[in-house]
N, C-alpha and C positions, 0 to 999 in steps of 0.2 A: 762616875760612881762603878764601884767594883762589880762585875757581872754576877756573881752572889747576891750580892744586896739589892742590885735592880731586880733580879729573878724574885727574889722572896718579896718586894713589894708589889710586883705583880700579881702575886700569889694571893697577897692581902686584899688587894682591890678585886681581883677575879678570881675566887677560891675554887670555882669549878671548871676553869679551863680545861685543865689536863684531867684525862679518864682512865682509869686503869686498862679498861677493855672496850670493845667495840661490838654490838650487837648487829644482828642482820635483819635490815627490813629490805624487802622486796619493793622497787619502785616500779610504777607503770604510769605515764603518762603522754602528753601530746605525741612524742617523738613514735610512741607505741600504737597509737589512733583513738586516743581518749578524745573525744569533742573537746577540751577547754582543760586547763589545770586547776580552777578551782572547785573543787567537791565537797559540797554541802550535805549530802545526803547518800546513804547505800542502802539498799533492800537485796532482796534474794527472792526469786518469784518461784512458783511452783513447779516450774519446768527445770530450776536449777541454776538459770542465767542468774548473774547479778547487773543491779541496774544502778547507775550513778547520776546524782544529778549536778549539773556545772553549770556555769555562767553562760555556755552557749548551745546547751541543748542536753539534751540525757543520754547516756551511753550505756548500751547492753553489753557485757563483757563474760565471755566464756573461758576466761584464763590464758586466753591465746591471743584473741581477737575482739578487737570493739566495732560495733555496729550504732551508729550513731543516729540520732533523731532530731529534728526542728521542726520549727514553723512549718517547712516547707511539707512536713509529715503530719500536720494538724497540732501541733503544739501550740497555746494560745499565747506563750511567748517563750524565747529562747533561754532567758534567765532563769533558772530552776532553783529556787530557797529553799524549798522541802519537798521529800517524798515518801511515800507511804503505800503499803499493800494491805488491803482490805481481807476479811476471811473468805471474799468471793473469789481472791486472788485478781481483784482489778487494782490497777495502780493510780494513785493520785498524785498529782505535780503540782505544787503551789508555786507561784512565780513573784520575783522581787516586785513587780508590777501591780500584785494583787489579784491577777486573773488565776484561774483555777482548769487544770486540762488531767482528763480521765482517759485512763486506757483498759479495755476491756480484753486484751489479749490480741484483738485484732487491728482496731482502730483506735487514733488519740482524737478525742473530742473535747474540745472548749465548753465549760460550764459557765453559762452567762448568767448573772443574777445580779439586779441593783442592790442587793446587801453586801455584796462582794467589798472590800475595801478598794477604793480608786489610787491608783497608782501609789499603792502601801504594801510593804511586804507581808507574806505570808510565813508564819513561821514554823508551822509544824501542823502534825495530825494526831488525833488520838480515837482509838473505837472503844468505846466502853461495852460492858457487858451485855446490855440490850441490843447491841448492833449499831447505836447512833455513832454519826462521825463527827469528832469535834473539830472544828479549824482555829488554829491560833491564828491572829492578826494582829497587824500594826493598824490603829484608828477605829477598826470595825470591831473590837473584841473580839470574841468568840463565836462562830457560827456552827450552829448544829445542824447536820443533814440526818434528819429519822429514818430515812430509806434510801441509804448509800448504793443499795443493790439495784434498784429501780433503772430502769433503761435510760441513757441520758436524753434519749426523744422525748421523755415523760416528764412532765412537771414534778420536780423533787418536793418535799415538805423540808422547808429551812425555817430555823428559828436563830435569832441574834439576840446574845446578851452582851451589853456594855456597861459604861458606866451609869447610866441614868437605870439600870436594872441592878444596881450594887456590885458591878462586877469593876471592869476598867474597859476604856478604850485599847490601851494595850495590854495583850495576853499572849506570853512567849510560851509557853506550853500547857498541857493538860494531864491529869494522872487521877486513877480512881483508888480509894482505900478500901479495905475489907468488906464494908457495910454498903460499898457503891455509892459513896459520896465522890464527888468529883472535887480535885484539888487544882485550883488555877494560879502559876506563877504570872504575876503583874508587874508593872511599873511601880506599884504602891504597895508591893508585899504579895504575902500567899493569901488565897482568897478559898473558902472552902464552900462548896455548894450543896446544901442540906436537900435531898431527895424527898425528904417529907414535907418539909418545910417551905421547900422552893426558894430558899433565901440565901445569900450569899454572907458568910462570915468571914472576918479575917482571923488567920492563923496567928495568934501572939501568946504563945506559952511563957510562963515566967523565967524559964531557964534556956531562952533563945538565945544562941551562940553570937558572939560578937560577929559582925559583918553583914552585907545585905546578902540575902539569896539572890545567886546569878544562875543556877539551875536545879531544877527539881525534878525526878522521876521516881517511879515505884521501883523496890526490888522485888526478889521472886517470893517474897514472904507476905508483900503488899506493905512493907514500911515504908518510908521514903526516905532517899537519899537526897541530898541537899549539898551544892556547890554554894559557896560564898565568894565575896569580890577581894576577899583577902586571900587567895590560895587555899582553902581548907575545905573539906568534905566532910560530913557529918551523915549519922543514920538516925532517923527519927523514928522509934519504936510507938506503934500507935496504941498498943495495949497498955504499955506502962508510961507513955508518955514521957519518954525520958532519951536524951540525945547522945549518941556514943561518937566519939572522934574516932573516923578514919584515918584521915591525912590532915596533919596539922598546918599549920600557917609554917611553924618552925621548920617543917621539912621542906617546903617549897619555897621560901623566901629568898634563896640564894641559888636555886636551881640553873637559871640563867642569868649571870649578871648583866645588869644594864639593858634588862628588856622591857622595864616598865611595870604598871600594875599587873596583877597575876590574878585575875577573876576567873572562877572556873567556867569552862564555856560548856564541855558535856560531860557526863558518867556515865559508864558501862558496867554492869556486873556480868561476869562470864559466866561459864557453865559449872566453873570450879568456887563459884564465891569470891574471887577476886575483883577487887573494884578499878577501874580504870578511870583516870580524869585527865582530860586537858585543860592547861591553863594558857589564857591568851598570850601567844607569843613564848610560851615557857615549854612547848613539847608536852608530853603526856607523862602521867606518875600512874604506878601500879601499887597495888596494895595487896600484899599476898595474904589470903585469908588462914593458911596453914602455919607458916611459920611469922606472921604479923610482921613481915618485912616491907620497906618501902624502896622502890626503884624509879629514877627519874630516868626519862629515855629524852633526848634533844639532840641538836645537831652536834655535840660534841663525842656522842658516843652511838651515834648509827643515823638516826633520823636525817631526812633531806631538808625539813624545813621547822621549825617550832611552832608554828601555827595550824593547830589540828581543828578542823571545823566538826568532825562527827566522828564516831567509833561504833564499828559493827564486828560481830563475832559470828563465823561461818560453822556449817556444821562439824568440820574440822577440827573445829579450835583455833582458828587463825584468827588474828585481830585484823582487822581492815580500817584503816585510816584514811580519812579524807582530808586532803591538806588545802591550805591557802596558797596556790603558787606553784605546786608540785605533784599534781594529781592525787594517785592513790600508793599508799605504801601498806605494804601485808607483812606482820610481822607472825612468822610461823614456830615461835620457840626460841630456846637458847641452847640446842644442844652444841650450837657450834659458837663460839666467843673469839673474836679476833684478837690480836696486839701486833701494832705496828708502829711505825715511825710518829704518826699522830698522837699515840698514847706513851711512846717514849723511848721504843727500840732504836739501837744506833743504826740499823738498815731494814728495809724490810724482806731481803735475803736473808732466810734463816737457813742455816746448815747443820744446825746441831742443838739439842735441847737435852739438860739434865738438871737434875734437882740436889742441891746440897743437903747438909743434917740439918741446917737453919731453917729448913723449908723454904731457901729463895730458888728460884729458876734463874737457870742460866741459859742465855741463848747466844749461839754462836754465828756471828754474820760477817760479811764483806767488809764492815767496818768496824771491827771489833766483836766484843762480849758484852751484852747487855745482862745485868741481874736484875731480876725482879721479885720486888718481895709483895706477895697477895694480900699480906695483912697490915701493910702501909698504906696511909692515905695516899690519894691518886697522886699528888705533885712529889710525892716522898718515894713512891714503889721503886722507880728505875736508876739504876746507877750505869753508867757506863765506862769499859776502860778498853783502853786502845794503846798504840805503842808508847804513846806520852805516858801512860801508866804501867808501862813494863811489859806487855806484850811483844814478842820477836816479831808478829807479823798481825794485820788487821782481819786478814783472811782465813777467818777460822772453818774447820771442816770436820773437826770431831771434839765431843766433851764427855769424858767419862769419869767415874768416881770409883774408888779404891775404897777397901775394907777399914781403913785408916780415917778415912772421911775426907781425903784429899781430891782434889779434881785435876785431870789430866788434860791437857787442851792440845788438840792437833793442828797446825796451823800449815796453810800452803804458802810456803817460802820462808817460813821460820822456825820450822822443826817443831819439838814438842815442850812445852813448858808445865809446870806443876803449880796448881793453887794448894797451898799448905793452908788445911782448914783449921787446924789448932793456932796457925800465928795469922791467920785472915792476911794473907798475901803472896805474890807471886815470886817464883822459886826456880830458879835455873838449875837443871842437872848436868853439869858439864860433862861427867863421864858418860851420859847416854848422849847428849847432842853431839859430842865428838865423833859418834859412829851413825847418826841418823841423817837420812837424806833431809835436804829441805822441803823438799814436797810433800806432805803427809796428806794421805788421803781418809785414811780410817783409823780408828783406835778399837781396842778390847781389854777388858780386866778379866780374866778368866776367875774360874772359881778357886784356883790356888793362889790369887792374887800376883798374877803375872801379865804386865802390861804387854802387850801385841800391839805392835806401830805397823802400818801398812803403809809403804812407799813406792814412789816409780822405781827403785831399785830393790824389792825384795821388802824383808820384814826383820824388823829389831825385835826380839824377847827381850823384858827388863823384868827381873824378879824384882819385885819392890821389898819382899822380906829381906833377901839376902843381898841385893843391887848387884846381882850377876847378869852378865849381859850375853845375848848370843843372837847370831844372825842367819837367815834362812833366803836362799836364794835358788836358782833353777839348778846350781851345779849339785845342791844339797837334795833336790827332788821336787821343788815347786814346778809348777805347769809354765809359769811366767814370772816374770818380777814385778811387772807392772799390777801392783794390788789394787784393787778396787773396794772390797769390803771383807769385813771377818766376824765369823760368829762360832759360840760354841754350843754344841748340842747336849742333849742329856746324858749321852755317855762321855761327855768331857772332851770328844774329838772337835778339832779347830777345823772349821771350812774357811778356804780362803779364795775369795773371788778374786778374778783378774779382768782386766777391761777387756779383753780380745780373746782370749783362749781358753776359756772356761775355770775349773776349780780344782783345787788340790785339797785333801782332806788329809790333815794329821791327826794320829791317833798317838803322839809323843813318842814313838819309834819309827813307824812307816809314813810311807806319802801314798796316797791314792789318787788318781788324776781322773776327771769327768770332763769329757770334752765328746766332739761330733762322734769320735771312734767308738764311744761305748753309751751314748743315747741321749746325751745332752746337746742338741741341736743348735744352740746359738751360744755364742763364746762370750758374747760383753754382759758380764756380770755385773749387776748393780747392789744388789740386797740377799741375805740368806736368813730364814727362819724354819723353824720346826712347829708342827704344831701338835694337839692333845693327842693325837694318833702316832706322833711320832716319826710322820712323814716330813720329810724337808722341802721345803718352797724355795723355789729360786726364781728371783725377778732379774729379766734383762732389759736392756735398752734396745728394743726393737722386735725382740722376739716374743715377748709375752712371759709367762711364768710356766715353770716346770716344778710338776710335784713328784718326788723319789720317794717311793716306799720302801727302799731297800733293796731293790730288783731292778725296776724300771722306772721310766720317765713317763709322766702324764702332761701333756701340752696345754696349757689354757690360753687363749688368745682372745682377740676382740670378736670375734666370730662366735665364742663360747659365752659371750655376756662381760668381759672386760671393756671398760672403757677406753682402752688404748693398749698396744703393746709395747708400749715404751714405759716400762716399769721403773720407778726410782727408788720404793722402800717396800718392804714386807714386815707386818708384827704381827706376833700374837697378843692380844691384850688379856686382861684378868679373868674375862669370861669366856676364854677360850677362840673367841671371834679372829678370824684371819684377815688382815686388812692388808690392800694391795695399793699404794699410791702411784700416782702415774701422771702424765703430763696433762692429764685431761679431768682428774679428780680422782675422789676415793671409791675404791671396792672392797664388799666385806663377802667372803667366801662362805656358803651354808654347805656343810658336808652331807648333810640330811639329802639335800634335795640337789647336790652337785651343781649349784647355781650362784650365780652374784647378785647382789644389789648394791645400789651405787648412793655416792654422795657427790653433788656439784654445787655450783653457786646458788642454784634455786634451792637448795637444803640450807644455806648458810656457810657452805664450806667454799667462799669466795676467792680464796687463794688459789684453787684450782690444780695449778702445777707444783706438788710435790718435790722438795730437794731431795737428793740420794741419801738416805739412811737416815732424813732428820725426823726421828720418832723416839718418843719417850713414853712409857706408862707410870703414871704417880702413884704413890700410896694411898688415894682415895678413890681408884676408879678409873679416872679420866686418863684419856690417850691424847698426847699433844704433838703436832705436825708442824715440820718446818715447810714454808712455801715459798713461792718468789714473791709473795705480797703479805709476809709476817707469819706469825706463829698461831696457831689455831689450835684451842683446847675442845676436847670433845667429852661431854658430859653424858654417860650412858643413861643417868637417871632423868634426862632433858628429852632423851629421845623416846617419845610416844610413839608408837608404831599407829600407821592409819589404818586403822581396819576398815576404813569405809571406802569402798572402791570410787573411782570417779564416775561421775555421770555421765553415761555415754549417749551423744546424741548424732544422729544422721543430718546434717545441716542441709545439704543440697544432694539432689540427684540428677545426673543429666544424660541426655542421650543424644549421640552425636553431636555432643558440645550445646545443647539447648535444655533449659531447665526443664523438669519432668516431675508431674506428681507422684510420691512416694506412696505406696499402699503395701498390702501383705503380699498380693499376687500381681505380677505386671506382665503383661501380655504384649510384646513387641514384635514387629514386623522383621524380615530377612534382612532388610536394609537397615534396621536400626540396631546395629552390632557394636557399637562403640559406648562404654558404658563408665561414667565417672562417678565416684562415691565421696563427696565431702564430710568430715566428719571430726569429732572433738570428743576429749575426755576431760570433763569438768573437775579440776581439783586445784585449789590454790596453795595447797602444802607445798607443792613442788610441780607446776606447770610442766618444766623442762624434763622433768623425770618420767612424765606419761609414755608408754609404750603401746602398740596397739598389737593385738593377733589379728590377721585377717585372712579369709580362704573364700575364694569362689569355688563351690562345690560344684562340679560338672565339666570343671576347666583346671584347676589344680587338686592334687592330692593331699597336700601337707598345707598345714597353718604356718604362714610367715608373720615373723616378728618386724614391725616396721616403726618409724619415728614420726614419719610424715603424715600430715592430716586429710591426705587425699590418695585415693587408688585409681587407677585409669586401667582398662580393658579394651584391647580396640581390635577389631574383626573378628569377634567372636562366631563362631560357627552355630547353626541353629540347634538348638539343645534348649534343656532343661536346666536351669542354675540355681542355685541360692548363696547369697553373698551374707558372710558370716562375719561381724565384728566383735571383738572384746577390747576394753579398755583396761590398763593396768597401772596402778600408781607406784612410786619410786621404792616401796615396800613390799610389791610383789602381789598386793591385793586386786584382784582382778573382777568385772563385772561381768554381769549377766551376758550372755551374748546376744545381739541384734541380729534378726535375720530376715533377708530380703528375698521372696522368692521371685524368679524371672525366666519367662520363657520366651525365646526368640523362635 
């Protein structure tokens, strides 16, 4: 069978195998310290810690570290099937074997009662408006604890409702309507408990949607969200008694081909009113309230596994997913989405990005050019061009467009070739290639429609309008022939960076050189850009970045906030943000505060290392970056600045390496002079982006910025000290200080 027909046959059978882009989900599993990889429930306590129910105990998570609790710590059983935090901030654990555990903030205690199901699962908890706790079970119906705040040592008032009371033996979940009536999802359908008559009645409206109800929960307006066994989600409006389709069977039926029945397992309404639902072994679905759009997330576009057991939203708007087999997944939004070989790129090493007039994006890689059509279906979105299709070399280093709609492609080993936009084909330009060196590092089309070609042997200027050619080398005034980058400033001057010897600026007549002799203290120039103040920024491979105001150079290095001194690209976006790419991620410079914020893998920029000059601003306000791991699109509309600072916690205080109780005023002897502070800032938006400001007043005068979660002070002399601690997120929002007074 021909390859093309074979591919078409595969796509008919599995139409969603290919995906146009990949979303970022941070994963935390057993390798990171999680007790076990099956997560059936997630809560957040009043102290800001996350708790995860697993088959191997319960795990407390601070964004960095897991603390695990098992039967050795007082749990009734290690297999935790449900977790809940009540209004008194007590944590309840339901177990697979029907046992029950309560945690009061200090102690785990098993709740023993003959009314609990024996060796049968506890499905979940619900606390009604009166404060009673309802426990959904297998075989024991629903258990009502009327006084859950009572001390576990005292007898609790418990009542059971089951089949003989008009309910059922199997109750999966409990919800409450506006009138205070309780709704129960059972194995025989939904039953409503009328609080005035104390009777259970079937919920059987005439317009009931097709499919058995598999999940039931209430929304913010106390209407009901219902998932079905055929993969659909409905909202039932209790006032009008009407059903609204949120997610249809037609949308979910082929989301994961071959995955089997698609019943809705769990549903969450987030703070924005978006609806999230997980399908059994089908990943998760999102309904966007604003634009009414539907998105399926699964292993083909970012999820680690398709079976999602629970969904939780934290205070920062992150979506936490408990999985079956892959621990915890965290979705922090889609400010970055990636494009790689798994989506259709020819290669993950992306050296150049450009957009043609038809709206297609061109990616230059080590294996040729990939053309991406964002409007096409995923299976038709990518087309690859290599030497077999006419490229002179597969090693692409630059792609730029001219005013006629043509694209010019610079290659490492094959000179330059033109893509004729009108003819839709590659065209060789013999008169140009007769003079151009094989190794092309960079291209520029200036405002006059002149093509500048930077090579190992200087520059070739090709006037696209007149087809005239001129060369430029050291003999003409260049500081060096080994060209690394080209940039045209707002005055029409061309800045020419070199691999080792600095910069030449050409104004059309004269050459001006910048190197160590006149302020540019690092000669390996990788990229050049101009900010909105008309300062010229110069990126170097090892010397950080230099800002030139027309008179002097200002150095910016890692010690000033850059992720790295190895800068590979600099770019000014549509909103005048200055981006600097490096081998360790992205920085954005804020001229008002003269400070840098960063984007790394924790923010979804998992490519981390940017390729030289591989950056492009599209006409929709997005910025594209080429990396060693594919191309990444940054959408500023999706970048919600985290206005909530990290929740700062002092986890442990040690004196002479021994644990010591923390108080506001600590008195120590002169022998107790070695102090260790362990701390954490809790934020799942980007835990690796959290930094700390620390200062031991009485010992050091200035604040220090650190990344580690521990500070040690040894052999302190007798004095009065105050330890100050502040945690800051990757957006630069900082917490209030923690202050600990100590006297030695």
